[in-house]
MDTraj code that builds the backbone (N, CA, C; nanometers):
import mdtraj as md
import numpy as np

residues = "MET SER VAL ALA ALA SER HIS LEU ASP LYS GLY CYS GLU GLU ALA LEU ARG LEU LEU LEU ARG PRO ASP ILE HIS HIS THR ILE PRO LYS TRP MET ALA GLN VAL GLY GLU GLY GLU LYS ARG GLY ILE ILE ARG LEU VAL ARG ALA ALA ASN PRO ASN PHE MET GLU THR LEU ALA VAL PRO ARG THR GLN GLY HIS GLY GLY VAL PRO ARG VAL ALA GLU VAL ILE PRO ALA ARG HIS ALA VAL LYS PRO LEU ARG LYS GLU PRO THR THR LEU LEU SER ALA ALA LYS GLY MET MET GLN LYS SER ALA SER THR PRO ALA LEU ILE ARG".split()
xyz = np.array([
    [-10.1088, 4.5127, -7.3517],
    [-10.2291, 4.4679, -7.2840],
    [-10.1884, 4.3695, -7.1751],
    [-10.2374, 4.3888, -7.0556],
    [-10.2023, 4.3012, -6.9449],
    [-10.2761, 4.1682, -6.9561],
    [-10.2317, 4.0722, -6.8759],
    [-10.2944, 3.9400, -6.8773],
    [-10.4398, 3.9501, -6.8318],
    [-10.4663, 4.0324, -6.7287],
    [-10.6036, 4.0479, -6.6785],
    [-10.6939, 4.1104, -6.7853],
    [-10.6416, 4.2099, -6.8585],
    [-10.7215, 4.2744, -6.9625],
    [-10.7502, 4.1781, -7.0778],
    [-10.6514, 4.0976, -7.1146],
    [-10.6754, 4.0029, -7.2240],
    [-10.7712, 3.8927, -7.1807],
    [-10.7676, 3.8559, -7.0529],
    [-10.8627, 3.7567, -7.0009],
    [-11.0044, 3.8142, -7.0021],
    [-11.0164, 3.9404, -6.9665],
    [-11.1465, 4.0075, -6.9704],
    [-11.1977, 4.0152, -7.1138],
    [-11.1106, 4.0507, -7.2078],
    [-11.1509, 4.0590, -7.3484],
    [-11.1951, 3.9227, -7.4016],
    [-11.1189, 3.8209, -7.3690],
    [-11.1534, 3.6866, -7.4165],
    [-11.2870, 3.6410, -7.3566],
    [-11.3062, 3.6666, -7.2276],
    [-11.4316, 3.6295, -7.1627],
    [-11.5502, 3.7047, -7.2189],
    [-11.5325, 3.8332, -7.2447],
    [-11.6408, 3.9139, -7.3012],
    [-11.6747, 3.8682, -7.4428],
    [-11.5738, 3.8373, -7.5203],
    [-11.5991, 3.7911, -7.6573],
    [-11.6753, 3.6583, -7.6565],
    [-11.6362, 3.5659, -7.5692],
    [-11.7072, 3.4381, -7.5608],
    [-11.8493, 3.4581, -7.5091],
    [-11.8671, 3.5522, -7.4162],
    [-12.0009, 3.5817, -7.3641],
    [-12.0907, 3.6374, -7.4740],
    [-12.0352, 3.7253, -7.5553],
    [-12.1132, 3.7810, -7.6659],
    [-12.1495, 3.6734, -7.7690],
    [-12.0594, 3.5793, -7.7902],
    [-12.0897, 3.4706, -7.8835],
    [-12.2053, 3.3846, -7.8317],
    [-12.2155, 3.3724, -7.6995],
    [-12.3281, 3.2978, -7.6417],
    [-12.4589, 3.3764, -7.6506],
    [-12.4501, 3.5085, -7.6330],
    [-12.5703, 3.5917, -7.6284],
    [-12.6267, 3.6249, -7.7665],
    [-12.5381, 3.6506, -7.8618],
    [-12.5824, 3.7021, -7.9918],
    [-12.6090, 3.5905, -8.0926],
    [-12.6906, 3.6243, -8.1896],
    [-12.7178, 3.5321, -8.3000],
    [-12.5920, 3.5170, -8.3857],
    [-12.5740, 3.4013, -8.4472],
    [-12.4539, 3.3802, -8.5296],
    [-12.4404, 3.4772, -8.6468],
    [-12.5512, 3.5277, -8.6996],
    [-12.5409, 3.6174, -8.8153],
    [-12.4879, 3.7563, -8.7799],
    [-12.4773, 3.7904, -8.6504],
    [-12.4201, 3.9207, -8.6130],
    [-12.2902, 3.9066, -8.5324],
    [-12.2294, 3.7879, -8.5345],
    [-12.1008, 3.7694, -8.4655],
    [-11.9898, 3.8541, -8.5274],
    [-12.0029, 3.8901, -8.6523],
    [-11.8988, 3.9697, -8.7182],
    [-11.8866, 4.1104, -8.6581],
    [-11.9861, 4.1563, -8.5828],
    [-11.9800, 4.2907, -8.5231],
    [-11.9102, 4.2916, -8.3861],
    [-11.8773, 4.1752, -8.3337],
    [-11.8171, 4.1680, -8.1990],
    [-11.6840, 4.2419, -8.1918],
    [-11.5879, 4.2201, -8.2830],
    [-11.4602, 4.2922, -8.2713],
    [-11.4750, 4.4448, -8.2752],
    [-11.5650, 4.4948, -8.3578],
    [-11.5871, 4.6396, -8.3661],
    [-11.6424, 4.6926, -8.2339],
    [-11.7390, 4.6206, -8.1752],
    [-11.7979, 4.6624, -8.0475],
    [-11.6934, 4.6575, -7.9365],
    [-11.6104, 4.5520, -7.9378],
    [-11.5074, 4.5368, -7.8338],
    [-11.4071, 4.6522, -7.8376],
    [-11.3787, 4.7034, -7.9563],
    [-11.2834, 4.8132, -7.9684],
    [-11.3422, 4.9458, -7.9198],
    [-11.4753, 4.9601, -7.9220],
    [-11.5391, 5.0869, -7.8878],
    [-11.5775, 5.0998, -7.7409],
    [-11.5918, 4.9903, -7.6691],
    [-11.6429, 4.9979, -7.5316],
    [-11.5300, 4.9884, -7.4299],
    [-11.5643, 5.0250, -7.3071],
    [-11.4674, 5.0213, -7.1994],
    [-11.4788, 4.8947, -7.1160],
    [-11.3979, 4.8941, -7.0115],
    [-11.3908, 4.7780, -6.9229],
    [-11.5225, 4.7535, -6.8491],
    [-11.5919, 4.8593, -6.8115],
    [-11.7176, 4.8454, -6.7380],
    [-11.8253, 4.7744, -6.8180],
    [-11.8366, 4.8087, -6.9462],
    [-11.9358, 4.7431, -7.0315],
    [-11.9019, 4.5964, -7.0530],
    [-11.7724, 4.5663, -7.0668],
    [-11.7311, 4.4272, -7.0851],
    [-11.7627, 4.3453, -6.9601],
    [-11.7359, 4.4025, -6.8443],
    [-11.7679, 4.3315, -6.7194],
    [-11.9189, 4.3118, -6.7048],
    [-11.9976, 4.4081, -6.7505],
    [-12.1427, 4.3958, -6.7446],
    [-12.1940, 4.2813, -6.8302],
    [-12.1357, 4.2632, -6.9489],
    [-12.1743, 4.1526, -7.0371],
    [-12.1413, 4.0196, -6.9697],
    [-12.0240, 4.0129, -6.9082],
    [-11.9848, 3.8885, -6.8404],
    [-12.0777, 3.8603, -6.7228],
    [-12.1150, 3.9640, -6.6475],
    [-12.2098, 3.9447, -6.5362],
    [-12.3442, 3.8929, -6.5857],
    [-12.3895, 3.9440, -6.6984],
    [-12.5164, 3.9011, -6.7565],
    [-12.5131, 3.7519, -6.7914],
    [-12.4039, 3.7079, -6.8537],
    [-12.3930, 3.5667, -6.8906],
    [-12.3763, 3.4794, -6.7664],
    [-12.3030, 3.5287, -6.6673],
    [-12.2866, 3.4519, -6.5434],
    [-12.4183, 3.4341, -6.4687],
    [-12.5086, 3.5284, -6.4820],
    [-12.6399, 3.5150, -6.4177],
    [-12.7159, 3.3968, -6.4781],
    [-12.6981, 3.3744, -6.6071],
    [-12.7650, 3.2630, -6.6744],
    [-12.6859, 3.1333, -6.6610],
    [-12.5525, 3.1419, -6.6617],
    [-12.4669, 3.0238, -6.6557],
    [-12.3513, 3.0525, -6.5598],
    [-12.3635, 3.0150, -6.4310],
    [-12.2599, 3.0479, -6.3320],
    [-12.1227, 2.9870, -6.3609],
    [-12.1158, 2.8790, -6.4356],
    [-11.9880, 2.8129, -6.4648],
    [-11.9257, 2.8590, -6.5956],
    [-11.9720, 2.9686, -6.6490],
    [-11.9277, 3.0162, -6.7807],
    [-11.7768, 3.0399, -6.7872],
    [-11.7209, 3.1144, -6.6932],
    [-11.5799, 3.1527, -6.7006],
    [-11.4851, 3.0390, -6.6648],
    [-11.5344, 2.9330, -6.6042],
    [-11.4473, 2.8219, -6.5668],
    [-11.3916, 2.7494, -6.6883],
    [-11.4618, 2.7576, -6.8001],
    [-11.4158, 2.6873, -6.9195],
    [-11.3059, 2.7634, -6.9926],
    [-11.2875, 2.8903, -6.9615],
    [-11.1849, 2.9711, -7.0287],
    [-11.0547, 2.9666, -6.9509],
    [-10.9470, 2.9382, -7.0190],
    [-10.8160, 2.9368, -6.9543],
    [-10.7620, 3.0788, -6.9464],
    [-10.6891, 3.1072, -6.8396],
    [-10.6276, 3.2386, -6.8235],
    [-10.5094, 3.2468, -6.9190],
    [-10.5027, 3.3498, -7.0034],
    [-10.3879, 3.3618, -7.0939],
    [-10.2603, 3.3918, -7.0153],
    [-10.1545, 3.3234, -7.0496],
    [-10.0268, 3.3425, -6.9796],
    [-9.9231, 3.3922, -7.0792],
    [-9.8388, 3.4820, -7.0330],
    [-9.7321, 3.5312, -7.1187],
    [-9.6240, 3.4241, -7.1278],
    [-9.5688, 3.4076, -7.2460],
    [-9.4618, 3.3106, -7.2678],
    [-9.3294, 3.3847, -7.2758],
    [-9.2237, 3.3135, -7.2486],
    [-9.0909, 3.3727, -7.2606],
    [-9.0522, 3.4496, -7.1353],
    [-8.9692, 3.5514, -7.1537],
    [-8.9166, 3.6283, -7.0416],
    [-9.0292, 3.7006, -6.9670],
    [-9.0367, 3.6826, -6.8361],
    [-9.1376, 3.7483, -6.7537],
    [-9.2663, 3.6692, -6.7410],
    [-9.2774, 3.5585, -6.8092],
    [-9.3976, 3.4765, -6.8025],
    [-9.3776, 3.3563, -6.7117],
    [-9.4795, 3.2785, -6.7029],
    [-9.4740, 3.1574, -6.6227],
    [-9.3922, 3.0529, -6.6977],
    [-9.2936, 2.9914, -6.6324],
    [-9.2163, 2.8887, -6.7020],
    [-9.3028, 2.7673, -6.7333],
    [-9.2726, 2.7007, -6.8414],
    [-9.3507, 2.5840, -6.8810],
    [-9.3398, 2.4728, -6.7782],
    [-9.2298, 2.4650, -6.7073],
    [-9.2125, 2.3605, -6.6077],
    [-9.3156, 2.3747, -6.4963],
    [-9.3584, 2.4967, -6.4666],
    [-9.4544, 2.5188, -6.3587],
    [-9.5913, 2.4618, -6.3926],
    [-9.6181, 2.4345, -6.5182],
    [-9.7475, 2.3799, -6.5571],
    [-9.7543, 2.2286, -6.5374],
    [-9.6392, 2.1653, -6.5143],
    [-9.6352, 2.0205, -6.4938],
    [-9.6309, 1.9942, -6.3437],
    [-9.7224, 1.9121, -6.2957],
    [-9.7268, 1.8807, -6.1534],
    [-9.6381, 1.7597, -6.1271],
    [-9.5385, 1.7710, -6.0369],
    [-9.4542, 1.6562, -6.0058],
    [-9.5368, 1.5435, -5.9436],
    [-9.4889, 1.4212, -5.9597],
    [-9.5606, 1.3040, -5.9085],
    [-9.5774, 1.3106, -5.7569],
    [-9.4813, 1.3713, -5.6874],
    [-9.4914, 1.3771, -5.5407],
    [-9.6044, 1.4698, -5.4946],
    [-9.6526, 1.5577, -5.5835],
    [-9.7617, 1.6477, -5.5481],
    [-9.8961, 1.6021, -5.6035],
    [-9.8954, 1.4931, -5.6763],
    [-10.0196, 1.4441, -5.7353],
    [-10.1124, 1.3929, -5.6251],
    [-10.2394, 1.4082, -5.6470],
    [-10.3380, 1.3627, -5.5499],
    [-10.3500, 1.2116, -5.5603],
    [-10.3359, 1.1444, -5.4472],
    [-10.3452, 0.9990, -5.4460],
    [-10.4918, 0.9576, -5.4547],
    [-10.5202, 0.8524, -5.5294],
    [-10.6598, 0.8065, -5.5382],
    [-10.7073, 0.7515, -5.4044],
    [-10.8341, 0.7677, -5.3796],
    [-10.8925, 0.7183, -5.2562],
    [-10.9020, 0.5668, -5.2589],
    [-10.8947, 0.5068, -5.1410],
    [-10.9093, 0.3624, -5.1316],
    [-11.0522, 0.3247, -5.1640],
    [-11.0672, 0.2172, -5.2393],
    [-11.2009, 0.1764, -5.2794],
    [-11.2708, 0.0957, -5.1715],
    [-11.1949, 0.0239, -5.0892],
    [-11.2574, -0.0560, -4.9843],
    [-11.2900, 0.0331, -4.8649],
    [-11.3965, 0.0064, -4.7952],
    [-11.4309, 0.0885, -4.6792],
    [-11.3315, 0.0658, -4.5655],
    [-11.2936, 0.1738, -4.5021],
    [-11.2013, 0.1660, -4.3907],
    [-11.2806, 0.1603, -4.2608],
    [-11.2570, 0.0560, -4.1853],
    [-11.3228, 0.0442, -4.0550],
    [-11.2243, 0.0875, -3.9482],
    [-11.2728, 0.1049, -3.8301],
    [-11.1872, 0.1453, -3.7192],
    [-11.0828, 0.0386, -3.6905],
    [-11.1207, -0.0872, -3.6998],
    [-11.0289, -0.1962, -3.6725],
    [-10.9178, -0.2029, -3.7767],
    [-10.9532, -0.1887, -3.9064],
    [-10.8499, -0.1963, -4.0104],
    [-10.7581, -0.0741, -4.0065],
    [-10.8089, 0.0400, -3.9676],
    [-10.7239, 0.1585, -3.9547],
    [-10.6281, 0.1442, -3.8373],
    [-10.6757, 0.0835, -3.7301],
    [-10.5921, 0.0660, -3.6109],
    [-10.4832, -0.0372, -3.6350],
    [-10.5065, -0.1366, -3.7184],
    [-10.4053, -0.2392, -3.7446],
    [-10.2801, -0.1793, -3.8065],
    [-10.2958, -0.0810, -3.8903],
    [-10.1803, -0.0192, -3.9531],
    [-10.1040, 0.0730, -3.8600],
    [-10.1725, 0.1322, -3.7643],
    [-10.1077, 0.2298, -3.6765],
    [-10.0627, 0.1686, -3.5439],
    [-10.1430, 0.0817, -3.4880],
    [-10.1160, 0.0280, -3.3547],
    [-10.0462, -0.1074, -3.3671],
    [-9.9189, -0.1086, -3.3438],
    [-9.8434, -0.2328, -3.3483],
    [-9.7784, -0.2550, -3.2127],
    [-9.7343, -0.3757, -3.1913],
    [-9.6667, -0.4055, -3.0654],
    [-9.5371, -0.3285, -3.0605],
    [-9.5079, -0.2766, -2.9477],
    [-9.3858, -0.1973, -2.9299],
    [-9.2699, -0.2886, -2.8921],
    [-9.1581, -0.2688, -2.9549],
    [-9.0390, -0.3494, -2.9234],
    [-8.9713, -0.2995, -2.7958],
    [-9.0060, -0.1794, -2.7519],
    [-8.9400, -0.1233, -2.6341],
    [-9.0022, -0.1725, -2.5036],
    [-9.1164, -0.2354, -2.5072],
    [-9.1818, -0.2847, -2.3853],
    [-9.2164, -0.4331, -2.3985],
    [-9.1152, -0.5207, -2.4057],
    [-9.1452, -0.6629, -2.4222],
    [-9.2093, -0.7247, -2.2979],
    [-9.1928, -0.6643, -2.1809],
    [-9.2467, -0.7211, -2.0582],
    [-9.4003, -0.7083, -2.0533],
    [-9.4563, -0.6169, -2.1254],
    [-9.6018, -0.5985, -2.1210],
    [-9.6755, -0.6965, -2.2124],
    [-9.6022, -0.7611, -2.2987],
    [-9.6655, -0.8545, -2.3917],
    [-9.6758, -0.9899, -2.3254],
    [-9.7910, -1.0476, -2.3099],
    [-9.8113, -1.1789, -2.2451],
    [-9.8897, -1.2678, -2.3302],
])
top = md.Topology()
chain = top.add_chain()
for i, resn in enumerate(residues, 1):
    res = top.add_residue(resn, chain, resSeq=i)
    for name in ("N", "CA", "C"):
        top.add_atom(name, md.element.get_by_symbol(name[0]), res)
traj = md.Trajectory(xyz[None], top)
């Protein structure tokens, strides 16, 4: 089973758990084995119509070991981390102070 197919199966199963009553959740695996990809996508579309953020909570299954994503790729290096925004408001004058400094190459212009 490919990663995309297992992601579809996982999403469809979670969608069915949202749609169906808890007393009939035991029938989900049997139904999943009998239907095709089109029916599974239809169930997911139905749940997305009611809850657009439904699939964002599900992680994409990744293959481990040979041929899969290395575990190191899941760790973001510090140099790529997003820097927090400055809390103080930046004015034009304070921004210019950091960028516009006196030039050492033109001492004659400074009076």
